[in-house]
C-alpha positions in Angstrom: 91.5 -155.3 48.6 91.2 -157.9 45.8 91.2 -157.5 42.0 89.9 -160.0 39.5 91.7 -159.7 36.1 90.7 -161.7 33.0 91.4 -160.0 29.6 91.6 -161.0 25.9 93.2 -157.7 25.1 96.3 -157.8 27.2 97.5 -154.2 26.4 99.0 -152.8 29.5 97.7 -155.5 31.8 101.1 -156.6 33.2 102.0 -153.1 34.2 98.5 -152.5 35.7 98.8 -155.7 37.7 102.3 -154.9 39.0 101.1 -151.5 40.2 98.1 -153.1 42.0 100.4 -155.6 43.6 102.7 -152.9 44.8 99.7 -151.2 46.4 98.9 -154.4 48.3 96.1 -155.6 46.1 95.5 -159.4 45.9 95.1 -160.6 42.3 92.8 -163.3 41.1 93.0 -164.5 37.4 92.1 -167.1 34.9 93.5 -169.0 31.9 95.8 -167.1 29.6 95.8 -163.9 31.7 96.9 -166.0 34.7 99.8 -167.3 32.7 100.8 -163.9 31.4 100.8 -162.4 34.8 102.6 -165.3 36.4 105.3 -165.3 33.7 105.8 -161.6 34.5 106.6 -162.5 38.1 103.3 -161.4 39.6 101.8 -163.4 42.4 98.4 -164.6 41.1 95.6 -166.7 42.7 93.9 -169.0 40.2 90.1 -168.7 39.9 89.7 -172.4 40.9 91.4 -171.7 44.2 88.6 -169.3 45.0 85.7 -171.3 43.7 86.9 -174.7 44.7 85.7 -175.9 41.3 87.9 -176.6 38.3 87.6 -174.7 35.0 85.8 -177.0 32.6 84.1 -177.4 29.1 87.2 -176.1 27.3 87.2 -173.0 29.5 83.5 -172.2 28.9 82.9 -172.4 32.6 85.4 -170.6 34.9 83.9 -167.6 36.6 80.2 -168.5 36.7 80.2 -169.3 40.4 78.5 -167.9 43.5 81.9 -167.2 45.2 82.8 -164.9 42.4 79.5 -163.1 41.9 78.6 -162.9 45.6 82.0 -161.2 46.1 81.1 -158.7 43.3 77.4 -158.0 44.1 77.5 -157.7 47.9 76.7 -154.2 49.0 79.3 -153.3 51.6 76.9 -151.0 53.5 74.3 -153.6 53.8 74.8 -155.7 57.0 72.7 -158.6 55.8 74.8 -158.9 52.6 78.0 -158.9 54.6 76.7 -161.4 57.2 75.8 -163.7 54.3 79.4 -163.4 52.9 80.8 -164.4 56.3 78.5 -167.4 56.6 79.4 -168.5 53.1 83.1 -167.8 53.5 83.1 -165.5 50.5 85.5 -162.5 50.3 84.6 -159.3 48.4 86.2 -158.4 45.0 86.9 -154.7 44.8 88.4 -154.2 41.3 87.5 -156.0 38.1 89.5 -155.7 34.9 87.8 -157.7 32.2 87.5 -157.4 28.4 85.8 -159.8 26.2 86.5 -162.6 23.7 87.3 -160.9 20.4 84.0 -161.5 18.7 84.2 -158.5 16.4 87.7 -159.4 15.2 86.6 -162.9 14.6 83.7 -162.1 12.3 85.7 -159.6 10.4 88.1 -162.3 9.3 87.6 -163.7 5.8 85.8 -167.0 5.5 85.3 -167.3 9.3 83.1 -170.3 10.1 79.9 -169.9 12.2 81.3 -172.3 14.8 84.5 -170.1 15.2 82.3 -167.1 15.6 80.0 -168.7 18.2 83.0 -169.9 20.2 84.1 -166.3 20.5 80.9 -165.2 22.2 82.0 -164.5 25.8 79.6 -165.5 28.6 81.5 -165.3 31.8 83.1 -161.9 31.0 79.9 -159.9 30.4 78.3 -161.6 33.4 81.2 -160.4 35.7 81.1 -157.0 34.1 77.4 -156.6 34.7 77.7 -157.8 38.3 80.5 -155.4 39.1 78.9 -152.5 37.3 75.6 -153.0 39.1 77.5 -152.7 42.3 79.5 -149.8 41.1 79.5 -147.9 44.4 81.7 -150.7 45.8 83.5 -152.1 42.8 85.7 -150.4 40.2 85.2 -152.2 36.9 87.4 -151.5 33.9 86.9 -152.7 30.3 89.2 -150.2 28.6 93.0 -150.4 29.0 93.0 -146.6 28.6 91.5 -146.3 32.1 94.1 -148.4 34.0 96.3 -145.3 34.8 93.4 -143.4 36.2 92.6 -146.2 38.6 96.2 -146.5 39.8 96.5 -142.7 40.2 93.4 -142.5 42.4 94.4 -145.6 44.5 97.8 -144.0 45.1 96.2 -140.7 46.0 93.6 -141.9 48.5 93.7 -145.8 48.6 90.3 -145.9 46.7 88.8 -145.2 43.3 86.7 -142.0 43.4 82.9 -142.5 43.4 82.5 -140.4 40.2 85.1 -142.5 38.5 83.3 -145.7 39.5 80.1 -144.3 38.0 81.9 -143.4 34.8 83.4 -146.9 34.6 79.9 -148.4 35.2 78.6 -146.4 32.3 81.4 -147.6 30.0 80.6 -151.2 31.0 77.0 -151.1 29.9 77.9 -149.3 26.7 80.5 -152.0 26.0 78.2 -155.0 26.7 75.3 -153.5 24.8 77.6 -153.0 21.8 78.9 -156.6 22.2 75.4 -158.1 22.4 74.1 -156.0 19.5 77.0 -157.2 17.3 76.2 -160.8 18.1 72.5 -160.4 17.4 73.2 -158.7 14.1 75.6 -161.5 13.1 73.2 -164.2 13.9 70.3 -162.5 12.1 72.5 -162.3 9.0 73.5 -165.9 9.3 69.9 -166.8 9.3 69.3 -164.8 6.2 66.6 -162.9 8.0 65.9 -159.7 6.0 62.9 -158.6 8.1 62.9 -155.3 10.0 63.0 -156.4 13.7 60.4 -155.7 16.3 63.0 -153.9 18.4 66.2 -152.4 16.9 69.6 -152.0 18.5 72.3 -150.6 16.3 76.0 -150.5 17.1 78.6 -148.2 15.7 82.1 -147.2 16.6 83.3 -143.6 16.9 85.7 -142.5 14.2 86.2 -138.9 15.5 84.6 -136.1 17.4 83.6 -133.2 15.2 84.2 -129.5 16.0 80.5 -129.0 15.7 77.5 -130.4 13.9 75.5 -129.0 11.0 75.6 -125.7 12.8 78.2 -124.4 15.3 75.8 -124.8 18.3 75.3 -128.5 17.7 77.5 -131.3 19.1 78.5 -134.0 16.7 80.7 -137.1 16.1 81.3 -139.5 13.2 80.6 -143.2 13.8 81.2 -146.1 11.5 79.5 -149.5 11.1 81.5 -152.2 12.8 81.3 -154.4 9.8 81.3 -151.6 7.3 83.0 -152.8 4.1 85.5 -151.5 1.7 84.8 -148.5 -0.4 82.8 -146.7 2.2 83.7 -143.2 3.3 84.5 -144.4 6.8 87.4 -146.4 5.2 88.9 -143.3 3.5 92.4 -142.2 4.3 93.0 -138.5 4.5 96.2 -137.5 2.8 96.1 -133.7 3.2 94.1 -130.8 4.8 92.3 -130.1 8.0 89.9 -132.6 9.6 86.5 -133.1 8.0 83.4 -131.4 9.3 80.0 -132.8 9.8 78.7 -131.2 6.6 81.8 -132.4 4.7 81.1 -136.0 5.6 77.4 -135.8 4.8 77.9 -134.1 1.5 80.8 -136.3 0.4 78.8 -139.4 1.2 76.0 -138.2 -1.2 78.5 -137.6 -3.9 80.1 -141.1 -3.5 76.7 -142.8 -3.6 76.0 -141.2 -7.0 79.6 -142.0 -8.2 79.1 -145.7 -7.5 76.4 -145.9 -10.1 79.0 -145.5 -12.9 81.5 -148.0 -14.1 82.9 -145.8 -16.8 85.3 -142.9 -16.0 83.0 -140.5 -14.0 83.3 -137.3 -11.9 80.6 -136.0 -9.5 80.7 -132.5 -8.1 78.4 -132.1 -5.1 77.1 -129.1 -3.0 74.8 -129.5 0.1 74.3 -133.2 -0.6 73.0 -132.5 -4.2 75.0 -133.1 -7.4 75.8 -129.8 -9.1 77.9 -131.3 -12.0 78.4 -134.8 -13.4 80.7 -135.7 -16.2 81.1 -139.1 -18.0 84.1 -139.1 -20.4 86.8 -141.1 -22.0 89.2 -140.4 -19.1 89.5 -138.5 -15.8 90.4 -135.2 -17.3 87.5 -135.2 -19.8 85.1 -136.2 -17.0 86.3 -133.5 -14.6 86.0 -130.8 -17.2 82.4 -131.8 -18.1 81.5 -131.8 -14.4 83.1 -128.4 -13.8 81.6 -126.7 -16.9 78.1 -128.0 -16.0 78.0 -125.5 -13.1 81.2 -123.5 -12.5 79.4 -121.4 -9.9 78.0 -124.1 -7.6 81.2 -126.2 -7.7 83.0 -123.4 -5.9 83.7 -124.6 -2.4 82.2 -128.0 -3.2 83.2 -131.6 -3.1 84.4 -133.6 -6.2 84.8 -137.3 -6.3 86.5 -139.5 -9.0 86.3 -143.2 -9.8 89.7 -143.2 -11.6 93.2 -142.0 -10.7 93.8 -138.3 -10.7 96.6 -137.4 -13.1 98.8 -134.3 -13.3 96.7 -132.6 -16.0 93.5 -133.0 -14.0 95.2 -131.8 -10.8 96.3 -128.6 -12.5 92.7 -127.9 -13.5 91.4 -128.8 -10.0 93.9 -126.3 -8.5 92.4 -123.4 -10.6 89.3 -123.5 -8.4 88.5 -123.6 -4.7 87.3 -127.1 -3.6 86.7 -128.3 0.0 87.3 -132.0 -0.7 88.6 -134.3 -3.4 88.2 -138.0 -3.2 89.8 -140.6 -5.6 90.9 -144.2 -5.6 94.5 -143.1 -6.3 96.6 -140.1 -7.3 99.7 -139.9 -9.4 102.7 -138.6 -7.4 102.8 -135.4 -9.6 99.1 -134.9 -9.1 99.4 -135.3 -5.3 102.3 -132.8 -5.2 100.2 -130.2 -7.2 97.1 -130.7 -5.1 99.0 -130.5 -1.8 100.3 -127.0 -2.7 96.9 -125.7 -1.7 96.7 -125.5 2.1 92.9 -125.7 2.5 91.9 -128.5 0.2 91.2 -131.9 1.8 92.4 -134.9 -0.1 91.0 -138.3 0.6 92.2 -141.7 -0.7 89.4 -144.3 -1.0 90.4 -147.6 -2.4 87.7 -149.9 -3.8 85.7 -146.7 -4.4 83.4 -148.7 -6.7 82.1 -150.9 -3.9 78.5 -150.5 -3.0 76.7 -150.9 0.3 74.9 -154.2 1.0 71.5 -153.8 -0.5 69.9 -154.8 2.8 71.7 -152.0 4.7 69.5 -149.7 6.7 68.8 -146.1 5.8 67.8 -144.3 9.1 66.1 -140.9 9.5 65.6 -139.3 12.9 62.2 -137.9 13.7 61.1 -136.4 17.0 60.5 -139.3 19.4 61.6 -142.0 17.0 63.4 -143.1 13.9 62.3 -144.2 10.4 64.1 -147.2 9.1 64.2 -148.5 5.6 66.5 -150.5 3.4 68.7 -148.3 1.2 67.6 -147.4 -2.3 70.0 -150.0 -3.9 68.2 -150.5 -7.2 68.3 -148.3 -10.3 65.7 -150.1 -12.3 63.2 -152.9 -11.5 64.6 -156.4 -11.8 61.6 -157.8 -13.6 60.3 -154.9 -15.7 61.8 -153.8 -19.0 62.0 -150.1 -19.8 58.9 -149.2 -21.7 58.9 -146.6 -24.6 55.3 -145.2 -24.2 55.5 -142.7 -27.1 55.5 -143.3 -30.9 59.1 -142.2 -31.2 61.8 -144.5 -29.8 64.9 -142.9 -28.3 68.1 -143.2 -30.3 71.0 -145.2 -28.9 72.8 -142.0 -28.0 69.7 -140.6 -26.3 69.3 -143.9 -24.4 72.8 -143.7 -23.0 72.2 -140.2 -21.8 68.7 -141.1 -20.4 70.3 -143.8 -18.2 72.9 -141.3 -17.0 70.2 -138.7 -16.2 68.2 -141.4 -14.4 71.3 -142.3 -12.2 71.7 -138.6 -11.3 68.1 -138.0 -10.5 68.1 -141.0 -8.2 70.6 -139.2 -6.0 69.1 -135.7 -6.2 66.8 -134.3 -3.5 63.1 -134.5 -4.4 61.3 -133.0 -6.2 64.1 -133.5 -8.7 64.7 -133.0 -12.5 68.0 -133.7 -14.2 69.0 -132.8 -17.8 71.9 -134.6 -19.6 73.6 -134.2 -23.0 76.6 -136.1 -24.3 77.5 -137.6 -20.9 77.3 -134.3 -19.1 74.7 -132.9 -16.7 73.6 -129.7 -18.2 70.9 -128.8 -15.7 69.9 -130.1 -12.2 66.8 -128.9 -10.4 66.8 -130.3 -6.8 64.5 -130.2 -3.8 61.6 -128.1 -5.1 58.1 -128.2 -3.6 56.6 -128.9 -7.0 57.9 -130.6 -10.1 57.4 -127.8 -12.6 59.7 -125.5 -10.5 62.4 -128.3 -10.5 62.0 -128.6 -14.2 62.3 -124.8 -14.8 65.3 -124.5 -12.5 67.1 -127.3 -14.4 66.5 -125.7 -17.7 67.5 -122.2 -16.4 70.7 -123.6 -15.1 71.5 -125.3 -18.3 70.9 -122.1 -20.3 72.9 -119.9 -17.8 76.0 -122.0 -17.8 76.1 -123.7 -21.2 73.9 -121.6 -23.3 70.4 -122.1 -24.8 71.8 -124.3 -27.6 73.2 -126.8 -25.1 69.7 -128.1 -24.3 68.9 -128.9 -28.0 69.0 -132.7 -28.2 69.4 -133.1 -24.4 67.4 -135.6 -22.4 65.5 -135.2 -19.1 64.8 -137.4 -16.1 62.3 -137.0 -13.3 62.5 -138.9 -10.0 58.7 -139.3 -9.9 55.8 -139.2 -12.4 54.4 -136.1 -14.0 51.0 -135.2 -12.7 50.4 -132.8 -15.5 52.0 -132.3 -19.0 53.6 -129.0 -18.0 57.1 -130.4 -17.6 56.9 -131.9 -21.0 55.8 -128.6 -22.4 58.8 -126.9 -20.8 61.1 -129.5 -22.1 59.8 -129.1 -25.6 60.4 -125.3 -25.5 64.0 -126.0 -24.3 64.7 -128.3 -27.2 64.9 -131.5 -25.1 64.2 -134.6 -27.2 63.7 -137.5 -24.7 62.4 -138.1 -21.2 62.7 -140.8 -18.6 60.3 -141.0 -15.7 58.6 -143.6 -13.5 55.0 -143.2 -15.0 52.0 -144.2 -12.9 50.0 -141.0 -12.8 46.3 -141.0 -13.6 47.3 -138.3 -16.1 50.0 -140.2 -17.9 48.1 -140.0 -21.1 48.3 -136.2 -21.2 52.1 -136.3 -21.0 52.4 -139.1 -23.6 50.1 -137.1 -26.0 52.2 -134.0 -25.5 55.4 -135.9 -26.4 53.8 -137.4 -29.4 52.6 -134.0 -30.6 56.3 -132.8 -30.7 58.0 -136.1 -31.8 59.6 -136.6 -28.4 60.5 -140.0 -26.9 59.4 -140.9 -23.4 60.3 -144.0 -21.3 58.6 -145.3 -18.2 60.7 -147.1 -15.6 57.9 -148.3 -13.3 60.2 -147.3 -10.4 60.4 -144.0 -8.6 63.4 -142.6 -6.6 62.1 -140.1 -4.0 65.0 -138.8 -1.8 63.9 -136.6 1.1 
């Protein structure tokens, strides 16, 4: 029995090779692996002794040779294959331990050159892996050091690797090489500055954790991260306290974070079922949190709250007065952390660089039966080349304008049809996910009245994620005491809404950009 070993990740490889040698397995190796094994006192045959051809081109060509691949691909039960090997004086290779040049680690380094990245594209390794995996019934091929012990145990038990294990290892190989190739293709596409959506799409992610279940207990689930996912993303968060996150926790927290990233000033976003339920913009963390909490003290119960400033002791004491599933912040004072950890069931996440946004060319992917919908993320708040247009006789005041922008940020991250109402840097009503716009408007107004009182809406502003097809939302806003509106415009019936605003001395701004979120 012969094994070919050539690895970049040398974790456990010496121990694995020693065990193979003790079992009478002859070991072939190349380059740095050959040296590591030889230095450990393991008898190793160099690849050139097998091929009769020297390694060349700075090691680019070592294993790409018929005497290697014939030994891997020959089907042992096929007499013609075995006769060919005898005629060609080729011996079979029964075990392959190969992992690939560290392409991912290379491109993740800061300021890496394209040439360095290209040099770390493995050619011989994937070729050997694919040859061995294709002939899985005869060759045990291992890419993951975690599988070394399993191979040794089975060899000791019955002098062979079990057929089911070989098929399992084969599957891991093709997952591994597909991931590797997809990463290379993605890197080169970015290097070219190619922003087009490709004719075929292969995406690669790495598992962060298995979940207990998915959106519902009968669904299987896991959390995966982008290989080149940057700082400030939820996949980079460090959990400081509490039980593991669930599928719904992660989905909802991500929605809260995406809204939080719209704000540079101290801000707090409370979220429930992927919709904001309270948003506060204040002078400091405490003021922002209290605004977010008071906006909807019912919905925040059991919700998720995210901060873009450090949580201090005073804020932590207020947080502990209610039940929250998750708190996320860029930092915590020591006193705040001690207070928050006193509650067993709260999950505390530390997310440095919380203000960092996704690359504007990142994909947003939605699964549909039989396929996926792919689009770039909704990275813009307002058009680059269009100024906000006041379409009414009355201009918004400076204070109203500030609240209008806050309302516009919130509505962008609220499920359509969506209406948000803001006053003095606080959301005072959010109407998400309704099947018509007037219901969303009424819901937002009713929420404001219920939690903050009817007077809270006087002087407030309103945002709509898409245009008003009728003036009914304006009429509802007038009755509630709202004084300014921001919406995309673009309806054939815009004139009716503008006329209704003018009749009641209300300001209205068109953005020329909508923000549907389905």
